[in-house]
C-alpha positions in Angstrom: 11.4 24.0 -15.5 10.9 20.3 -14.7 13.8 18.1 -15.8 13.4 14.4 -16.7 16.8 14.0 -15.0 17.3 14.7 -11.3 20.7 13.5 -10.0 20.8 15.2 -6.6 18.1 14.6 -3.9 17.7 13.2 -0.4 15.6 10.8 1.6 15.2 9.9 5.2 18.3 7.8 4.9 20.1 11.1 5.5 18.4 14.5 6.0 15.4 14.3 3.6 11.8 14.3 4.6 10.5 11.4 2.4 11.2 7.7 2.7 13.1 6.3 -0.4 10.0 4.6 -1.7 7.9 7.8 -1.3 10.6 9.8 -3.1 10.5 7.4 -6.1 6.8 7.6 -6.4 6.9 11.4 -6.2 9.5 11.4 -9.0 7.3 9.3 -11.1 4.3 11.7 -10.5 6.4 14.7 -11.5 7.7 13.2 -14.8 11.3 12.5 -13.7 12.6 9.6 -15.8 16.1 9.2 -14.4 16.7 9.7 -10.7 19.8 9.5 -8.4 19.2 9.5 -4.7 22.3 11.1 -3.3 22.0 10.9 0.5 24.8 12.3 2.6 27.5 9.7 3.1 25.3 6.6 2.6 23.9 4.6 -0.3 21.2 3.2 1.9 18.5 5.4 0.2 19.3 3.9 -3.2 19.3 0.4 -1.9 15.9 0.8 -0.3 14.4 2.6 -3.3 15.6 0.2 -6.0 12.7 -2.4 -5.9 10.1 0.4 -6.0 11.9 2.1 -8.9 12.1 -1.1 -10.8 8.4 -1.8 -10.2 7.5 1.7 -11.5 10.0 1.6 -14.5 12.0 4.6 -13.1 15.7 4.5 -14.0 17.4 4.8 -10.6 21.1 5.6 -10.6 23.3 4.7 -7.6 24.2 8.0 -5.9 25.8 9.5 -2.8 26.9 12.9 -1.6 30.2 12.7 0.2 31.5 15.4 2.6 35.2 16.3 2.4 37.5 19.2 3.0 39.7 21.3 0.7 41.7 24.3 1.9 39.8 24.4 5.2 36.4 24.5 3.4 33.8 21.7 3.6 33.1 20.5 0.0 30.4 18.1 -1.2 31.2 15.6 -4.0 28.3 13.7 -5.6 29.1 10.2 -6.8 27.0 8.8 -9.6 26.6 5.5 -11.4 29.1 3.5 -9.3 28.9 -0.1 -7.9 27.2 0.3 -4.5 28.8 -3.0 -3.3 32.3 -2.2 -4.4 35.0 -2.4 -1.7 35.8 1.3 -2.3 32.2 2.5 -1.7 31.7 0.2 1.3 34.9 1.7 2.8 33.6 5.2 2.0 30.4 4.6 3.8 32.1 3.1 6.9 34.6 5.9 7.2 31.9 8.6 6.8 29.6 6.9 9.3 32.4 7.0 11.9 33.0 10.7 11.2 29.3 11.5 11.4 28.9 9.6 14.7 31.8 11.5 16.3 30.5 14.8 15.0 27.0 14.2 16.4 28.3 13.4 19.9 30.3 16.6 19.9 27.3 18.7 18.7 25.2 17.2 21.5 27.8 17.9 24.1 28.3 21.5 23.0 24.5 22.3 22.8 24.0 20.7 26.2 26.5 23.1 27.7 25.3 26.1 25.8 21.6 25.6 26.6 22.1 24.1 30.0 19.9 21.3 28.8 20.8 17.7 28.9 20.6 16.3 25.4 20.4 12.5 25.0 21.9 11.6 21.7 19.4 8.7 21.4 16.6 11.3 21.2 18.4 12.9 18.2 18.9 9.5 16.6 15.2 8.7 17.0 14.4 11.8 14.9 16.9 10.7 12.3 15.1 7.3 11.9 17.1 5.2 14.2 17.0 2.2 11.9 20.8 1.5 11.9 22.6 -0.2 14.7 22.5 3.0 16.9 21.2 5.5 14.5 24.0 8.0 14.9 25.3 7.7 11.4 22.0 9.2 10.2 22.3 12.3 12.4 22.8 15.7 10.8 22.3 19.3 12.0 18.7 19.4 10.8 17.9 16.6 13.3 19.3 18.7 16.1 17.3 21.7 14.9 14.1 19.6 14.9 14.9 18.4 18.5 15.4 22.0 19.7 12.0 23.0 18.1 10.3 19.9 19.7 11.7 20.8 23.1 10.5 24.4 22.8 14.0 25.7 23.0 13.6 27.6 19.7 10.4 28.6 17.8 11.4 27.1 14.4 14.1 25.4 12.4 15.4 28.7 11.0 15.9 30.0 14.5 17.8 26.9 15.5 20.3 27.4 12.8 20.5 31.2 13.3 21.2 30.8 17.0 23.0 27.5 17.5 23.7 25.4 14.4 24.6 27.7 11.5 28.0 28.7 10.3 30.2 29.8 13.2 27.7 28.9 15.9 28.3 26.5 18.7 26.8 23.5 16.9 28.7 24.1 13.7 31.1 21.3 14.2 33.5 20.3 11.5 33.7 16.6 11.3 36.9 14.9 10.6 36.0 14.6 6.9 38.6 13.2 4.5 40.4 15.3 2.0 38.8 16.0 -1.4 41.3 13.8 -3.2 40.4 10.8 -1.0 36.6 11.1 -1.7 37.0 11.5 -5.4 39.2 8.5 -5.6 36.6 6.4 -3.6 34.0 7.2 -6.3 36.3 6.6 -9.2 37.5 3.3 -7.7 33.9 2.2 -7.4 33.5 2.8 -11.1 31.5 6.0 -10.8 31.5 9.7 -11.9 32.7 12.2 -9.3 30.7 15.5 -9.6 31.5 18.8 -7.9 28.2 19.7 -6.1 26.8 23.2 -6.0 30.1 24.9 -6.5 28.4 28.3 -6.8 27.4 28.1 -3.1 30.9 27.7 -1.6 32.3 30.7 0.3 35.5 31.0 -1.9 37.1 33.6 -4.0 37.0 32.9 -7.8 40.8 32.2 -7.6 40.4 29.8 -4.7 37.5 28.0 -6.4 39.5 27.5 -9.5 42.4 26.1 -7.5 39.9 23.7 -5.9 38.7 22.6 -9.3 42.2 22.0 -10.4 42.7 19.5 -7.6 39.3 18.0 -8.2 40.2 17.2 -11.8 43.7 16.0 -10.9 42.1 13.5 -8.4 39.8 12.1 -11.2 36.7 14.4 -10.9 34.7 14.4 -14.2 31.7 16.6 -13.8 30.2 19.7 -12.2 26.6 20.6 -11.5 25.5 23.1 -14.1 21.7 23.0 -13.5 20.9 23.0 -9.8 17.7 23.8 -7.9 16.9 27.5 -7.8 20.3 28.8 -9.0 20.0 32.0 -11.0 21.3 32.7 -14.5 24.5 34.3 -13.3 25.3 31.4 -11.1 24.6 29.0 -13.9 26.8 31.0 -16.2 29.7 30.7 -13.8 29.3 26.9 -13.5 29.1 26.6 -17.3 32.4 28.5 -17.6 34.1 26.2 -15.1 32.8 23.1 -17.0 34.3 24.5 -20.2 37.5 25.7 -18.7 38.2 22.4 -16.9 36.8 20.1 -19.7 34.1 18.7 -17.4 30.8 17.1 -18.1 27.7 18.6 -16.6 25.3 17.2 -14.0 21.9 18.5 -12.8 19.7 18.1 -9.7 17.2 19.8 -7.5 18.8 19.0 -4.2 15.3 18.3 -3.0 15.0 17.4 0.7 11.3 17.9 1.2 8.6 20.6 0.8 9.7 24.1 1.4 8.3 27.6 1.0 10.4 28.4 -2.1 8.6 25.9 -4.3 11.6 23.6 -4.9 10.6 20.1 -5.8 11.9 17.1 -7.6 13.0 18.0 -11.1 13.0 21.7 -10.5 16.1 23.4 -11.9 17.2 25.6 -14.8 17.4 24.2 -18.3 20.4 22.1 -19.0 23.0 24.1 -21.0 23.1 22.7 -24.6 26.9 23.4 -25.0 27.8 21.1 -22.0 28.1 17.3 -22.4 25.8 15.6 -19.8 27.4 13.3 -17.3 24.9 10.6 -18.4 26.1 10.7 -22.0 28.1 7.5 -21.7 26.0 5.6 -19.2 24.3 3.4 -21.9 
């Protein structure tokens, strides 16, 4: 179904395919009424999209998707409806930028050795947009994948991840992300709602996931994604149970990055479960 709320999507400010303004216009065309741009570790997408959203009467919510670690696993926490200029959020962006910059340099060095191909990080930054001081804070693994395709080193993006960038491969570098507790507290200090993103996708046992949720709630987390992209009924049922068990509100989002062969687009997700209180219920 197409939801009027999409609180998880990406632009070229991180690893999405559409400029922030383009994404807003696409949301309007698709009937989305409330949108949160949740670029990885930056609020820049929201800042650039806001004038266009206001001009088109789209409700744009400040959003971000922050990377962190818990129990050796990389976790993503979505922040919603915070003050983008708060000291806590500006600190979050600065720290995550530094971590991403260091990670991108390590990935470039590892791939250069593995492929016996000199990779200039500036070429990767150019693919990422290169519109910050040095562009490195925008770099993610999809940009490296695109570079490998452009250089003829792999036939397509999927091959790049399968051979070099996917889990356990040479380019799968774990950045020095902060602990989950730190990230949640950044969002809360900025006045926002901390949302556990796509918990059904983490490679954890049920027991470990529940332990993670315990720490998430203790740190101040208040919601979990219960309607997400192409999740199936079983996955949604698991997320609804977690929301109930941990007394969490529900959030929803497509996690749209750009056109893909599965038909995922802005607003595409399962119906929102009626028994779960929406995260936007007290936004006013």
